[in-house]
C-alpha positions as CSV (number, residue, x, y, z in Angstrom):
1,M,-17.4,25.0,25.5
2,P,-18.6,24.8,21.9
3,S,-20.4,21.7,20.8
4,S,-19.5,19.6,17.8
5,T,-22.2,21.3,15.8
6,T,-20.9,24.8,16.3
7,M,-18.6,26.5,13.9
8,S,-15.0,25.3,14.6
9,S,-13.2,27.5,12.1
10,G,-15.8,30.2,11.7
11,T,-16.9,28.8,8.3
12,R,-17.4,25.1,8.8
13,P,-19.5,23.1,11.2
14,G,-17.5,20.9,13.6
15,R,-16.3,17.4,13.0
16,V,-19.0,14.7,12.7
17,A,-18.9,11.1,13.8
18,T,-16.8,8.6,11.8
19,P,-19.1,6.8,9.3
20,W,-18.8,3.0,9.1
21,H,-18.0,3.2,5.4
22,L,-14.8,5.2,6.1
23,W,-13.3,2.1,7.7
24,V,-14.4,-0.1,4.9
25,V,-12.9,2.2,2.3
26,A,-9.6,2.6,4.3
27,G,-9.4,-1.2,4.7
28,F,-10.0,-1.9,1.1
29,F,-7.6,0.8,0.0
30,L,-4.9,-0.5,2.4
31,L,-5.2,-4.0,0.9
32,L,-5.1,-2.6,-2.7
33,Y,-2.0,-0.4,-2.1
34,A,-0.3,-3.0,0.2
35,I,-0.4,-5.3,-2.8
36,G,0.9,-2.5,-5.0
37,A,3.7,-1.7,-2.5
38,Y,4.7,-5.4,-2.4
39,D,4.9,-5.5,-6.2
40,Y,6.9,-2.3,-6.3
41,V,9.5,-3.6,-3.8
42,Q,9.8,-7.0,-5.5
43,V,10.4,-5.3,-8.9
44,L,12.9,-2.9,-7.5
45,L,14.7,-5.8,-5.8
46,E,14.6,-7.6,-9.2
47,N,13.4,-10.7,-7.3
48,D,13.6,-13.6,-9.8
49,S,11.3,-15.8,-7.7
50,Y,8.7,-13.1,-7.7
51,F,9.0,-12.7,-11.5
52,D,8.6,-16.5,-11.8
53,A,5.6,-16.5,-9.6
54,Q,4.0,-13.8,-11.7
55,G,4.7,-16.0,-14.8
56,Y,6.9,-13.3,-16.4
57,G,9.1,-14.3,-19.3
58,P,12.3,-12.7,-20.4
59,E,10.5,-9.8,-22.1
60,Q,8.5,-8.9,-19.0
61,V,11.5,-9.2,-16.7
62,E,13.5,-6.9,-19.0
63,Y,10.6,-4.4,-19.0
64,F,10.8,-4.1,-15.3
65,T,14.5,-4.3,-14.8
66,D,15.2,-1.6,-17.3
67,Y,12.5,0.7,-16.0
68,P,13.2,4.4,-16.9
69,R,13.4,7.0,-14.2
70,L,10.4,9.1,-15.2
71,P,7.8,6.3,-14.9
72,L,9.6,5.1,-11.8
73,F,9.1,8.5,-10.3
74,F,5.3,8.4,-11.0
75,W,5.1,4.8,-9.8
76,T,6.8,5.7,-6.5
77,A,4.6,8.7,-6.1
78,N,1.5,6.6,-6.7
79,V,2.4,3.9,-4.2
80,A,3.6,6.3,-1.5
81,S,0.6,8.6,-1.8
82,G,-1.8,5.7,-2.1
83,L,-0.5,4.3,1.3
84,A,-0.6,7.8,2.7
85,V,-4.3,8.0,1.8
86,V,-5.0,5.1,4.1
87,V,-3.2,6.6,7.1
88,L,-4.8,10.0,6.5
89,L,-8.3,8.6,6.2
90,V,-7.9,6.7,9.4
91,L,-6.6,9.9,11.1
92,R,-9.6,11.7,9.5
93,S,-7.3,14.3,8.0
94,R,-8.4,16.6,5.2
95,W,-4.9,15.9,3.7
96,A,-6.3,12.5,2.6
97,V,-7.9,14.3,-0.3
98,L,-4.6,15.7,-1.5
99,A,-2.9,12.4,-1.1
100,A,-5.6,10.7,-3.2
101,A,-5.4,13.4,-5.9
102,T,-1.7,12.9,-6.0
103,A,-2.0,9.1,-6.3
104,T,-4.6,9.5,-9.0
105,Q,-2.5,12.0,-11.0
106,A,0.6,9.9,-10.6
107,Q,-1.3,6.8,-11.9
108,V,-2.6,8.8,-14.9
109,Y,0.9,9.9,-15.8
110,L,2.3,6.5,-15.3
111,Q,-0.3,4.9,-17.5
112,I,0.2,7.5,-20.2
113,I,3.9,6.9,-20.3
114,T,3.8,3.1,-20.0
115,F,0.9,2.5,-22.4
116,G,1.8,5.2,-24.8
117,F,5.6,4.9,-24.9
118,M,6.6,1.6,-23.3
119,D,4.2,-0.7,-25.0
120,R,2.9,-2.0,-21.7
121,W,-0.3,-3.5,-23.2
122,N,1.7,-5.8,-25.6
123,V,4.6,-6.6,-23.2
124,L,2.5,-7.4,-20.1
125,G,-0.8,-8.4,-21.6
126,V,-4.4,-7.6,-21.2
127,R,-4.9,-8.9,-17.6
128,L,-2.3,-6.6,-16.2
129,A,-3.4,-3.7,-18.4
130,V,-7.0,-4.1,-17.2
131,T,-5.8,-4.4,-13.6
132,D,-3.9,-1.0,-14.0
133,I,-7.0,0.6,-15.3
134,V,-9.1,-0.7,-12.5
135,V,-6.6,0.5,-9.9
136,L,-6.7,4.0,-11.6
137,L,-10.5,4.0,-11.4
138,L,-10.5,2.9,-7.7
139,T,-7.9,5.5,-6.8
140,A,-10.0,8.2,-8.5
141,A,-13.0,6.9,-6.7
142,V,-11.2,7.3,-3.3
143,W,-10.3,10.8,-4.3
144,L,-13.9,11.6,-5.0
145,Y,-14.9,9.9,-1.8
146,G,-12.4,11.9,0.2
147,R,-13.8,15.1,-1.3
148,R,-17.3,14.1,-0.2
149,M,-16.1,13.2,3.3
150,R,-14.3,16.6,3.5
151,R,-17.5,18.4,2.5
152,A,-19.4,16.4,5.1
153,N,-16.8,17.4,7.8
154,V,-15.7,13.8,8.4
155,L,-12.2,14.8,7.3
156,T,-11.0,18.0,9.0
């Protein structure tokens, strides 16, 4: 019976123990994307009490209730793949890297469209714009983290 340090596929050493930081990263990313999923659902439901709680005025509510299909596609892809990253990290699947890359790309395209063509900065303000940029950077960081964990054979 081969040990965990032998070649499992002929080219890569076997799977290594789960590092503690994988759980921290997965937990943090779950929190981040659970908040994003909640926002996504509330906006799609056009929940007036949610919009009120966010302090959105008529211009911001109209921005979200008249959301074009292309940015909605990228928003959906970002949220779905962001949540998938968490599951795949916990399962220690190499597919977490692809899911994180997809989430990152979707977020990039979403920001290009919304900042470049939908005036997101002026409609929603600096706080939300900075939040979006931070989420993009964190998502890209998880993608790089996943690549590193894949190279270290934590994700197989």
